[in-house]
Every structure is written in structure tokens, then in C-alpha cells.
C-alpha positions in Angstrom: 0.5 11.4 -11.7 -1.4 8.5 -13.3 -0.1 5.0 -12.7 0.4 2.8 -15.8 -0.5 -0.2 -13.6 -4.2 -1.2 -13.3 -4.9 -1.5 -9.6 -7.6 -3.8 -8.5 -10.8 -2.3 -7.3 -11.2 -3.3 -3.7 -14.3 -2.9 -1.6 -14.5 -1.2 1.7 -15.2 -3.4 4.7 -19.0 -3.7 4.5 -21.7 -2.9 7.0 -21.2 -5.3 9.9 -17.5 -4.5 9.9 -15.2 -6.5 12.1 -17.9 -8.2 14.3 -19.5 -9.4 11.0 -16.2 -10.6 9.7 -15.6 -12.6 12.9 -19.2 -14.0 13.2 -19.4 -14.9 9.5 -22.1 -12.4 8.4 -19.5 -10.5 6.4 -17.8 -12.9 3.8 -14.1 -13.4 3.9 -12.3 -11.1 1.5 -9.7 -8.5 0.8 -11.1 -5.2 2.0 -9.9 -1.6 2.3 -10.5 0.0 5.7 -9.7 3.3 7.4 -7.2 2.0 9.8 -6.1 -0.9 11.9 -5.1 -0.9 15.5 -4.8 -3.0 18.6 -8.6 -3.1 18.9 -8.7 -5.3 15.8 -6.3 -7.8 17.3 -8.2 -7.8 20.5 -11.5 -8.5 18.7 -9.8 -11.2 16.7 -8.5 -12.9 19.8 -11.9 -12.7 21.5 -13.4 -14.5 18.5 -10.7 -17.1 18.5 -9.2 -15.8 15.3 -5.5 -15.4 14.8 -4.5 -11.9 13.6 -1.3 -10.1 12.5 -0.4 -6.6 11.4 2.1 -5.8 8.6 3.4 -2.3 9.2 3.9 -0.7 5.8 4.8 2.8 7.0 7.4 4.2 4.7 7.6 1.1 2.5 8.2 2.1 -1.1 9.2 -1.2 -2.8 8.7 -4.9 -3.0 11.9 -5.8 -1.1 10.9 -3.8 2.0 7.3 -5.1 1.6 8.6 -8.7 1.8 10.7 -7.8 4.8 7.7 -6.3 6.6 5.6 -9.4 5.7 8.3 -11.6 7.2 8.3 -9.6 10.4 4.6 -8.8 10.8 3.4 -12.3 10.0 6.3 -14.0 11.8 6.9 -16.1 8.7 9.0 -19.2 9.1 12.7 -19.2 8.3 12.0 -20.8 4.9 10.2 -17.7 3.7 12.0 -16.8 0.4 11.1 -13.0 0.2 9.3 -13.4 -3.2 5.7 -13.6 -4.4 5.7 -17.4 -4.7 7.0 -17.7 -1.2 4.4 -15.3 0.2 1.7 -17.2 -1.6 3.0 -20.5 -0.1 3.2 -19.0 3.3 -0.4 -17.7 3.2 -1.7 -21.1 2.2 0.2 -22.9 5.0 -0.5 -21.0 8.2 0.3 -24.0 10.4 2.8 -22.1 12.5 -0.1 -19.9 13.7 -1.8 -23.0 15.2 -5.5 -24.0 15.4 -7.9 -21.1 15.0 -11.5 -20.2 14.0 -10.1 -17.8 11.3 -7.2 -15.6 10.2 -7.2 -11.9 9.8 -4.2 -10.2 8.2 -4.1 -6.4 8.5 -1.8 -3.8 7.0 -1.1 -0.3 8.3 0.2 2.2 5.8 -1.3 0.5 2.7 -2.2 3.7 0.8 1.3 5.0 0.9 2.8 1.7 -0.3 0.1 1.4 -3.0 1.1 4.9 -4.2 4.8 4.3 -4.0 4.9 1.0 -5.8 1.5 0.3 -7.6 2.9 -2.7 -9.5 4.0 -4.4 -6.2 0.8 -3.4 -4.5 -1.3 -4.9 -7.3 0.7 -8.2 -7.1 0.3 -8.2 -3.4 -3.5 -7.8 -3.7 -3.5 -10.7 -6.2 -1.6 -12.9 -3.7 -3.9 -11.9 -0.9 -7.0 -12.6 -3.0 -5.7 -16.1 -3.9 -5.0 -16.9 -0.3 -8.5 -15.7 0.8 -9.9 -18.0 -1.9 -7.8 -20.9 -0.7 -9.0 -20.6 2.9 -12.7 -19.9 1.9 -13.3 -23.7 1.4 -11.6 -24.7 4.6 -12.7 -24.6 8.3 -10.8 -21.4 9.1 -11.4 -18.4 6.7 -8.8 -15.7 5.9 -9.6 -12.0 5.5 -7.2 -9.2 4.7 -7.8 -5.6 5.7 -5.8 -3.0 3.9 -5.5 0.1 6.1 
């Protein structure tokens, strides 16, 4: 079935992969990747980056996506479960503390993207804006969609 929603073209994580992301040779961005796992969080921690995983397994709509964001990112109580609140949260990561950078990862992205292409496209736009916000600050943000 063809989706009526134009999904953004997203690059794969480039050569240099995670080590390059953490050492700055791979620019911050929103990237597709095969999968995420505990090794990513361990590499992030070893590089003094703060990381979190949003488990999107079996997520089929925006409401559940927001619930999983709240849980996976340990968002503050003021998180409003809407796109503006997610954007606000991703540009104020103060509750994560001082860090060299931030990496946000999803598990189950392809299934969510297929189940709700409109919400997935909006999520990518929010992630991309947040990456842009952090790109001119001391601690970059990257998002890995796996």
C-alpha cells in the first residue's frame, strides 16, 4: 500500500558509525540504522554522551509514540504528550545534566513508520529541528532511528 504522506528521506548512519558520531567525525543528524542496543548506550557513556532508547515495538499511533517518548527519555512531569511539548523537551535537556553530547535512539522505528506515516514524518521533523538547535551548542544531539 502506498502512503499518501511524503516521508522524509533520511540517510543511513555514515561510515565511521557510532565512534565517528561520538568523536565528531560524523556530523550530528537524524540517521537510520539497522538496530540499537545496549552497546550504543555503553559507547555513549564511555564518550561522556548521554543516551536514551525509545522502544517503539508495537507502536501504531501518535498517542502511544508520545507515551514511549515520555518513558524512554524520562521526560519531566510537565511533558504534555504533544508535538510542541516534545520539541520543547528536546531543546531543554537540562534534566539529563552536563554532557559532551546526546544520542537518542529508537528501537522498532520501521514498524511505527509503516503503521502511522504521518506521525512518523512529524516526529522526524521534530527530531531534525532539535538536532539543529543543539548543533550550535557545546553538546550536539543525534537521533538514530532503528
